[in-house]
N, C-alpha and C positions, 0 to 999 in steps of 0.2 A: 273339836278337830274333825274334819271331813273324812268319812270312811273311804278307804281305797276300794275301787271297783274290783269285782271278782275277775273281770277280764278287761282287756284294753279296748280302746276305740277302734272302729273299723277304718283301716287305711284305704284310701282310694286305689292304691296299687293292687289291692286284693279284688277289685271289681270284676276282673275277668279270670280270676284264678279258680281252680277246683274248689267247690264249696267245702269239701273236707279240709283242704289246706287252709282256707280262710278261717275256719273254726279253730284249727290248731294254732293259728297265729293269734287269734283272739284270746285263747287260753294260755298263751305264752309257752307253747311247746318249743323245745330247742331246735336249732338248725345245725346241719353239718355242711360247712363250706370248705371246699378244697382250695388249694393255693391258686389254681387257675381262675376259679370263680371270684375269689377275693381280689385278685389282680384286675379282673375285668370290672369289678365294682369300683375300684379305686380309679381306674382309667376313665370310667364313665362319669365319675364325680368331677374329675379334672376337666373333661370335655363339656360337662354341664356349665361350669363356671365360664369357660371360654365362649360358649355359645351365648350365654347371657350378656357377656361383654360385647359381643358382636351386635346384638340387638340394641344395646345402649348406644353404640357408635352410629347405628343406622337412624337413630332418633325416633324409633317406633315404640320403645319400651316404656310401659306405664308402671309395672311392678315386677319384682322377682320374688320367688318363694311366697307367693300370695296365699294367705291362710284361707282354707275352706273348712267350714264347720257346720254340721247339722245335728243339733242336739236330739231331735226326734229319732234320727237314724243312728245316732252315736257315731257319726262319721267325722273324722278329723284328719286333715292333711294339708299339703301345700302345693299349689300349682307352680310349675317351673317358671312361667312368665305370663304376663298379660300385656298385649300390645294394642296400639290404636292404629287401625288401618282404614283410611277413607272415613274417618270420624266414627268408626265402629270398634268397640272393644272386643277383642278376641283372645281366647285362652290358647296357650302354646304348651304342648307336651313334647319333650325331647327325649329320644331314646338312642342308645348306641348298641350295636350288635356286631357279631363277627361277619366275615365276608360271606360265608355260606348262608347264614340266616338273612343277610342283606339281599342276596340274589333271590332267595325264596320270597321275600317280601316284595321285591320288584316284580316278580312273576305272578304271585298270588294275592297281593294286597297285604294290608297291615295285619299283624298278629291280633287275635281276639283280645289278649290281655292288654295290649297297648291301646287298642281302640276303646275298650270298655272303660279304662281309666279316664280317657279324654271325654267320653260320653257322660260319665258320672259328673265330671267337673261342669260340663255344660248344663246338665240336668239340675245341679244344685245352685249354680250361679245365675242361670238364665241368659248367659252370653249367647248371642245369635250365631256364633261361628267359632270353630276351633281348628287349630293346626296340629297335626301329628308329624313331627320332624324326626326322621330315622336316619342315623348316620352310621356308616361302616367304620369300625375302629381300625380297619386295615389300610384304607386309602382315603378316608375322610369324605367319601362321596355321600351325598344326601338325597333323600326323597321327602317331599313335603306333600302330605295329604291334607286336604281341606274338607271339613265336615260341617254340616248344620245339625242342630239337635234332632234326635229321633225319638218320637213318642213311644214306640214299642220298646226300644232299648231302655229308655228312662224308666218305664214301668217294670221291665224285667230286672233291671239293676236294683230298684227299690225292693222288689220281692226277694231277690237273692240276699240282700243285706238283712232284711227282716228274718229270713230263714236262718242265716248264719248266727245272728244274735240270739234267736230262740234256742238253737242247738247249743251255743256256748253257755247260755244261762242254765241249761239243763245238763251241761257237761256230757253231751252226746255227740259223737262224731258221725257226720252223714256218710252215706255210701260213697265209695270211690267213684270218681269220674275219670276213667282211665283214658289215657292218650299217650302219644310219644313223649309228651311233656313230662311224664312220670320218670323218664330216664335221667332227666336233669334236675329233678326235684330235690331240694335239700332236706326234705322230710319223708322221703320215700320209704324209709325203714319202718315208719309207722303204719304202712299199708301192705307191705310185702315182706315175706320172711327172708328171701334171698334176692340177689340181683337177677338171677335167672328167672325167678318167678315174675319179677317186675318186667323184665324185657319181653318175656313171652306174652304177658297180658297186654303190654303196650303194642306189640306187633300184631296181636289179634284184633285190637281196637285202636288203630293209630290216630284217628281223628276224633276230637271232642268238639261238638258243635252246640252252641247255645240255642235256646228255643226261638228267639226272634230271628227273622231273616237278617243276614248281614246287609247293611245299607248299600245302596248302589255306590260304587267307588267313584270319587270325583277325578278330575284331571290330576295327573301326577307331574310334578316338576322336578327334574334332576338338578 
């Protein structure tokens, strides 16, 4: 009988997460999800299925929930969709956000967490292009970002995954990577004693930026 791993596989959704959070996930730390977050997740799942059906009707869909696995990095996950456009296979990552976050993305570009997941898919599959489709849950408005693989990001993501796996193997939590994202984190109590401590730390360091430069944003289509 095969022995169960001490920690779970690295999910691509963790690619742009705080490294400490990623290690907590690998070690199966619990999460605290409020009713609003659960409702948003359920609505996001429903819209995912609807979006995949739209791609099917457009005749561009090659696969949905396509498996991505890399044994050397212990990565395992599923891409939302693979489409064929002008004879080229492209990966599609679909995200839903609230109206406020949607306007932020329209103004500032994709969230690091969203882009990093798509970048990891392109890094592992070798697909020459990827779409990040972001939809507002409030009015169904969408933005489609188109990216090519980025060498610097691919290397950075691999290094982050290796670091997370090493920390998980040794059951050591990395230092916090504080940002405003801590306020909506479902494992924040593992890093701060109180909500006030969390909010003060996030306010003092509102932005977390990865080491590689953010790739130049492509044209955005509404």
